[in-house]
N, C-alpha and C positions, 0 to 999 in steps of 0.2 A: 505493499499500500507506497502509493506515496506521502511522504508528509507537506500540510500543508503550513509556511509559516514566513510570510508577507511579514513586510518588515514596518517595525513600526516607528512610522519617520520623525525625526525631531531636524529641528531647524534652529540654527545656527546665527545668529543676529547679524548683519551685518552693518558694515561700518554708517550703512543711507540707510539706518532706519527709520529718518525719518521722513525719506522721498516712499519707505513701504510704506506705513501708518497712514500717511496725505492719502495712495491711493486707494487701502484699504475702507479708509472712510467714507470715501469719495460717493456722492449721490448717488453719483451716472457710472453707466455702465465703462470699462475700458473698452478701445476699438477695440474690433475686429476679437468678442470677444462677447458671444451671447447671453442669458437668460439669466439672472432673478436678482432686484433688489427687494433686500427682504434685509431689513432692522435699520435697515445702514451700510449692510455688505452686500457688497456683487456675488451669485453663486453661478456656477460656471456649470454649463452644461454635462455631467461626466461621458469621455471621452470611451472606456471601460468597462461592457455589462458580463456578468456571466449566469448563464442559463440551461434552460432546453428547449430546442422544438420541435421535438422526437417523440413518439409514443419509448417506451423505455420494452417493451414485447412487439412480436410480430404475430403475434393473435391475443385479439381483446377477452377469449374464451374467458371462465374464471371471475373475471372481474364483471360486481358491483356496485352502486351507488358511495360502500364504504369504501374505505383510504387503504390501499394498503402497501405498504412502508417499504421498497425497492432502495434505501439506501438510509442511514441515522449514523452519525457518528460523531467525536470530542476530538478534538487535536488539542492541548495542551502545555504552554509552555510559559517561558522568563524570558524578558528581554529588559535589560538591566532592572528595574526598579519596578520595575512592573509585568504582573502577571497577563498572559494574551492567551484567548482561545479562539478556537474556527468548529464552529457547531455549523452542520451538514445537515439537508434533511432534505427529501426526497419523495414526495406518495405519489399512487395516480387510483385512477376512478371509472368505474365509468357510469353516466346519470342518462335515463333513457328519456330527456328533450335533446330537441333539434340545438344547433350550436349557436340559432339567432337570439334563445329564449334562454342562452346560460353571457353571450357578452357584454350584454347590460352589464352586470351586475359589478364585471371589472371596467367599466370605463363608469361607474359611475365616482366620479373621485373625491366629492363631498360629502357622502354616508358610508361610508368603509364602516364607521364607527357606528351604525344599526346595523349592521350587519354580522360582521363579525365580534366571536367573542375576545376580551381581550384587551382592540383596540378603546380603548375612552376615550378619542378627537383623532377625526383628522378633517380638513378643512383643504382644498383645492386652492391651490395659488396659482392658480394660470384659469378666474374663470371664466377669462374671456374665450381662450380659448374653444371651436370642436370637442366633441367629447373623443373623438377617433382620431386624437391628433396629442401629439407630447403635453405631460401634464408636470409644475413641481404639484405634489400632495407633502403636508406637513402633518406627522404620524405622533401620536400619544398611545403609548398601547405601555402594560403590564402587567406583568412572569408574576406573579407569585401565590402562595399557599401552604399556611399555617406560619409565615415570617420567613417563608425563603423567598429565594428571588428580586424582582427589580423591578423599575419602571425604566421605558425609555423616552425621549422625543428627541427626533429626529426630521431631517426632510426628507423626499429623497428623489427621483423623475423619471416619471412612470412614456412606456415607450407601448402603444396598441399599434399591432400590423397585423395585413389579412394576407395573408400567402395565396398562391395562383391553384390549390391542389385545397381551398376552400377553406383550411385551418384555419387558425387564428394564433398570436402571442401578445401576451404584455409580460414586458421587462422589465427592471427596474436594476436601477445602480442609489448608492448614498450618495446623498450632495453634501450633508451637514447634519454634524452628532452634536445639536442643540445645546445637551449637557453633557461631553465631550466621553461615553461610555462606548459606541463603535467607532474603530476605524477602518470598516466592511460593512456592507448589507447589498447581497447582491438576491435577485429571486427571477421566476419568473409564473406564468400558467401558459400550458400550450393544451388549448382545443382541437380535437380531431373527430370529425362526426360521418356516423356509420351508418350500415343497417342488420341492426336483431330483429326475424323473425317479422319481418316485414315492417318497421318501426324506424323514425330515427332514430340514435340514441349520441352518444359524448363523448368521447374519450377524455377525462381530462388531467395532465399528472401538474405537479405544484412541485418547484423547488426554490430552494433559501438556501444562499450560503452565508453566515453570519461572524464576524468579527468584534468581540470581547477586548476592552481595556479593562481591568481588572476586575474580570468578573465575578460576581458572589464565590464566597467561598463551596456553596455547596452547589455550585451549581452541573457538573456530574452526575449526582445523584435524583436533583430535582426535575436535570435532560429524561434518563432513563424510568425514573417512576409518572412523569408525568407527559412529555411535549409528545409525544403518540394521540394519546387522547384529545392533547387542546390541537393536534395539526384536522384529527377525523372529524374532531367539533367545529377544524374553520370548513371544509368541505359540505359539514351539514348543514352550516349555514351557506357559506354557496346554493347549495341543494333546494333548501328554503326560502329562501332569499329568488329563486329564476321557477322555481315551479308558482311564488305568487305574479309573474309578471303576467302570464297566459291566463 
């Protein structure tokens, strides 16, 4: 198994610090740097994404609406004075709905807190953009049980894509960890429609890669005990939201 240890980047302040501070505080985007002005800071669009845009199996037989794990692991290490961790989560399922009934759940960037458990607040930071275009999104989410876990506050950039074969992908990457607890966050939902017993069904795959700075000490225990059920609850939430659309 290959080890995932992205560098936790440390920046040494240069002699031209005053100029850097001026540019960071500037209320206008830098030339050639599209993005988002947020609380006096210009946030740029991520260039790198990690996602899954294909089925994990050759046949969808045996899959139903209960999410099944493809891969799940935690890697931990120390870097300087910090404890680091990367969590990998990859699950899939099949819903008895056509793909167009499910896609609106993933392109509603404002109301994810009304769909998903654990998400306390979601806000569309690109409200004027059409739903089928990329959006900046602010998220507040908590993973706590009996005193274990933590809360996270961050901004993502989400890109919906419709492929020529009729499949759909929405992928995202971390733009800004507001509380400084993430050094990376990547993920995707992939959807592909197919026929089962003469009716349209949709294959769904959810991949998430989370990089944490100084995670809770009981992270691995918490992940082993609760993570799989949490992901299955996310799939159930998508199912219920899609069912309510039509």
